[in-house]
N, C-alpha and C positions, 0 to 999 in steps of 0.2 A: 134468850126467852125461856121462861120457866114453863113446865107442863106442855111442852111441844110434842104432839103425838109423832111416833115413828111408824111409817106405813110402807107398804108395797104399792107403787104407783106406776102408771104408764103415761108416756109422752110420744107423740107421733112426729116424725120427720118426713117431709115431702122432698124427695130429691128433684131439683128443678131440671136436671139434665134428662133423666130417664122417666120421670113422672111416677116412679115407685114410691110407695110409702112404707117407712120402717117404723114398727112399734117398739120403743125402747122401754124395757121393764126395769124399773129402779127399785131395789130392795133395801129396806132399812134406811129410808130417807125422812128428813124432817118434813112434816106437813105444816106449812105456814098459812094455808087458806088464802084469804084475801089480804093478809098482812104484808105481802110482798107481791109485786106485779110480775116478777120472773121467778123461775125455778132455779134453785141452786143445786149444783151437782158436785159432789166431793171427788176431785181428781184422784186422790190417793186411793179411794174406794174402787174407782174404775181400773186403775193400775193393778190393784191387789187381785183383780179378777181377770187379768190377762188382756185388758183393753189397753191399747197404746195411745196415749194422749200426747200429741205434738202441738203444744200451744205456744211455740216460739214463732212469732210472726215472721213472714217471709223476708221482710227487710232487715231482720236481725239474724238470719241463718248463716250468713257469711259463707255462701257457696255450697251449703249442704243441699242435697236433693230430696229431702223429706217433704211430705205434704203437711201443710197446716190444717190438721184434722183430728178427729177421733176415729181410730182405726180398730176394726174388730177382726183380728187375725184368722179365727176359725171360719168366718164367712168371707174373708177378703173384701170387706166393705169399708171404704173411707167416707166419713161424713165430714165435709169441709167446714172448718170454722170460719167465723167472720169477726170483724173487729168493731167495737163501738168505743171510740176514744182509746183507752189503753186496756179495755176489757175484751177477753175473748168470749164468743158465745156461739151457740148453735140454735138456729131458728126452729123451735118446736112448738107444738100446740097440744091441747088435749085431744085424744083420738076420738073420731067420730064413730058412730056404730058401724057404718059400712067399712071403715078402715080396720076396725078390730076383726070383723068377719073375714 
């Protein structure tokens, strides 16, 4: 897409186990507005900033003990990934005002 704005954005993730909400700040991402139903995150960009992305589905890990997740080592937080067909995803939403506070 031509002339796609590059923005700093926020997404919220609600941990179903703890009820805690994490605000993810995404820097230099393409803003597609309503042109795409989902947000796209560049895995290389995450890895370049010290975030560990383990997007190998559990059934393909061949005995490895890693979590199928996005892991933030500085905070020791795992955000578990899910699958939709063959695509990995993290269920996020636009942060609500009370979540940002």
